[in-house]
Steps between C-alpha positions, in 0.01 A plus 500: 500500500616379840291523813587751774730348760307315769160531333454124470589450868261777601220342297570158650467646851169666404367174352608306809324752727182488289495122491558484877220756559759707689331841516777652711755420230267594214458841660868570423442450126166670437416869507238613752333679205490205260200447275414140418262520205312186399336667202135397464532210746462709815563854625863608526667464838659827605781482748714224644261458794208432264699241306611330822143495633384338176769232510455430872139406427557342160771268631251356747317359195789408270875490480673694227861461401708707264735323266675652207753406237714740302411565140718360222558164669690633803518320832190499721488787748311297759 
């Protein structure tokens, strides 16, 4: 099954925005009503603003970077 046209490029832009801590750009990819559920680790974050508030504080303590490779031995996405 082939990927939808442009999906890889879209994901790369999202990853680049996340890794750059670019909240203005991230806002274009994430729904205002998103739910970020950590399971039993901590309460779910409800809404883009809640997720951004969490990361604004969290990134003062650590840096997090997304990297991902395709399944089945494909080229690295980032």
